[in-house]
RODREN-25062 format. One record per atom (N, C-alpha, C): residue in three letters; x, y, z. Coordinates in steps of 0.001 Angstrom, whole numbers, padded with zeros to 6 digits, always signed. Last residue first. Layout:
BEGIN
AlaXYZ/...
This chain:
BEGIN
Glu-026835-043546+006997/Glu-026646-041876+006749/Glu-025414-041978+006135/Glu-029701-045724+005368/Glu-027820-045393+005286/Glu-027738-044018+005674/Ile-032555-046621+006848/Ile-031633-045771+006220/Ile-030237-045659+006233/Leu-035049-049056+006582/Leu-033503-048974+007075/Leu-033023-047458+006376/Glu-037235-049819+005352/Glu-037512-048847+006475/Glu-036039-048177+007326/Gly-036825-051770+003960/Gly-037026-051207+003411/Gly-037437-049650+004235/Ile-036475-054101+005787/Ile-035498-053644+005500/Ile-035582-052281+004589/Glu-038573-054287+009050/Glu-038507-054171+006987/Glu-037429-053477+006624/Val-037334-055595+011808/Val-038105-054699+011046/Val-037756-054427+009532/Val-037192-057032+014909/Val-036991-057444+013587/Val-037837-056309+012964/Thr-035278-056432+017429/Thr-036234-055935+016501/Thr-035919-056382+015488/Arg-033203-056770+020836/Arg-033336-057056+019216/Arg-034614-056539+018582/Glu-031857-054853+023226/Glu-033052-055348+022736/Glu-033013-055586+021325/Glu-029752-053926+024137/Glu-029162-054920+022966/Glu-030716-055563+023077/Leu-027980-050990+025616/Leu-029577-051777+025415/Leu-029266-052702+024333/Pro-025849-049439+025268/Pro-026217-050193+026084/Pro-026966-051146+026076/Gly-025548-048875+021589/Gly-025621-048599+022938/Gly-026242-049316+023952/Arg-027931-048893+019096/Arg-026685-048587+019402/Arg-026407-048466+021016/Leu-030436-051278+018592/Leu-030082-049766+018682/Leu-028514-049867+019589/His-030544-054104+016642/His-030789-053589+017726/His-029947-051907+017858/Val-032320-056481+014191/Val-031276-055217+014464/Val-031398-054842+015908/Thr-032902-058253+011686/Thr-032918-058248+012946/Thr-031945-056904+013197/Ala-034679-057772+009041/Ala-033457-057778+009483/Ala-033662-057663+010647/Thr-036874-059040+005789/Thr-036453-058178+007160/Thr-035130-058367+007625/Asn-036602-059966+003717/Asn-037446-058588+003600/Asn-037447-057871+005018/Gly-035479-062262+003492/Gly-034913-061727+002580/Gly-035774-060194+002726/Asn-036438-064750+005235/Asn-037440-064116+004322/Asn-036648-063168+003359/Glu-034088-064951+006984/Glu-034668-065553+005485/Glu-035184-065261+004958/Asn-032738-061662+007730/Asn-033682-062912+008108/Asn-033749-063527+006886/Leu-029334-060539+008367/Leu-030829-060522+007372/Leu-031513-061805+007695/His-028866-059470+011625/His-028637-060530+010354/His-029461-060261+009632/Asp-028082-056788+012932/Asp-027324-058188+013277/Asp-027306-059396+012391/Ile-027346-053735+012450/Ile-027465-054887+011852/Ile-027538-056191+012230/Trp-027789-051051+014792/Trp-027156-052257+014304/Trp-027210-053260+013548/Ile-028917-047747+014517/Ile-028794-048680+014827/Ile-027943-049952+014284/Ser-030362-044919+015735/Ser-028811-045370+014960/Ser-029046-046899+015663/Ala-033371-043602+015059/Ala-032363-043996+015880/Ala-031409-044887+014987/Gly-035337-042767+012795/Gly-034579-041618+013363/Gly-033574-042311+014665/Asn-036554-045275+011875/Asn-037389-044320+012820/Asn-036414-043397+013671/Tyr-033144-046320+011759/Tyr-034375-047017+012011/Tyr-035563-046001+012679/Lys-029919-045932+010469/Lys-031002-045528+011512/Lys-032439-045958+010482/Val-026804-046662+010241/Val-027746-046992+009477/Val-029072-046578+010642/Glu-023114-046360+009552/Glu-024025-045723+010099/Glu-025403-045955+009226/Ile-020546-048552+009539/Ile-021823-047558+008753/Ile-022556-047503+009363/Asp-017510-049087+010010/Asp-019181-048664+011050/Asp-019651-047994+010019/Ala-016264-051858+008070/Ala-016251-050376+008395/Ala-017661-050095+009120/Ser-016226-054334+007235/Ser-015252-054194+008635/Ser-015582-052508+009457/Ser-019147-055880+005562/Ser-018196-054607+005716/Ser-017751-054871+007167/Ser-021066-057669+005654/Ser-019709-057849+005487/Ser-019005-057256+005619/Leu-023422-055706+006609/Leu-022868-057003+007315/Leu-021914-058076+006772/Ile-023672-054150+004057/Ile-022848-053649+005637/Ile-022648-054733+006171/Gln-024104-056217+001987/Gln-022855-055513+002091/Gln-022641-054826+003225/Lys-026787-056510+002890/Lys-025635-057619+002995/Lys-024174-056911+002745/Val-027607-054597+002293/Val-027903-054897+003912/Val-026277-056008+004001/Arg-027688-054064-000081/Arg-026841-053102+000692/Arg-026815-053692+002153/Asn-029289-056232-000965/Asn-028024-056094-001394/Asn-027312-055240-000624/Val-031777-055381+000151/Val-030913-056802+000292/Val-029893-056830-000363/Asn-031759-051962+000459/Asn-032444-053180-000424/Asn-031385-054183+000265/Met-033588-049137+001950/Met-032473-049985+001560/Met-032765-051171+000821/
């Protein structure tokens, strides 16, 4: 995924499914460096992780 698509997903009101390592995640925000995003798994656990945006896959 690229930085422009991450920005589009963040500004969208639609429920857009994104996966990281096969797990469905929510993107919390794009980090200042523009190469990483803070994400968390969909579901009850809200542990946040910083990942490379290139590793995110839109379903």
